[in-house]
N, C-alpha and C positions, 0 to 999 in steps of 0.2 A: 283795289279796284272794286267798285260797287256794281251791283247788277243793273242791267238795263231796266228802265221803268216798266216795260211790259213783262219782265220776268218776275216781278214782285207778286207774291200771293196776297190778294186782298180779301180772301175768305169767301168771296162770291163764287169762285169757280167750282167749289165742291158741290154746292147745291145745284148749280147748273149742270154739272157733269152727271149727278145722280138722276136728274130728270131726263137727260139725254139718253143715258144707258137704259133707263126704265122704258122709254119710248122705243128704243131699238129692240129690246128684248120682247116687247109686246108684239112687234111685227115679225118676229122670227118664226119659222122661215117665211120670207116674203112671198107674195103671190107670184112674182116673176120667177122665183126659183122653183116653186111648185109647178108652174106651167112648163118650165124646161124639163122637169123630171117626168112629166106626163107625155111629153112630145116623143114621137118615135125617133129612134136613132137613124141617121143616114146610113144607107147600106153601101158596102164596098170600101175599098181602100184607094180611091182615086187620088187623093192628096198624097198619100204615101208613095204611090207609084210616080207621081209627078215630081216629088222632091228627090227621090232616088235617081230619076232620070236627069234632073238638073245637076245633081252631085256627080254623076258619072260622066255626063257629056258637057256640062257647063251651059247648056241651053235647054229651054223647055220645049 
């Protein structure tokens, strides 16, 4: 049984992949992740308390 036509390597994908990875590496870390690292963390454990309450009682 032969491969599906889309599974055949035509030699073009290597060059395209190299350009894609170079572009991705140039943007690392992205501005969005830098902004998240600068942002202050939320205080408290409100979500943890809510989840444990749901687990114990079955309701929020």
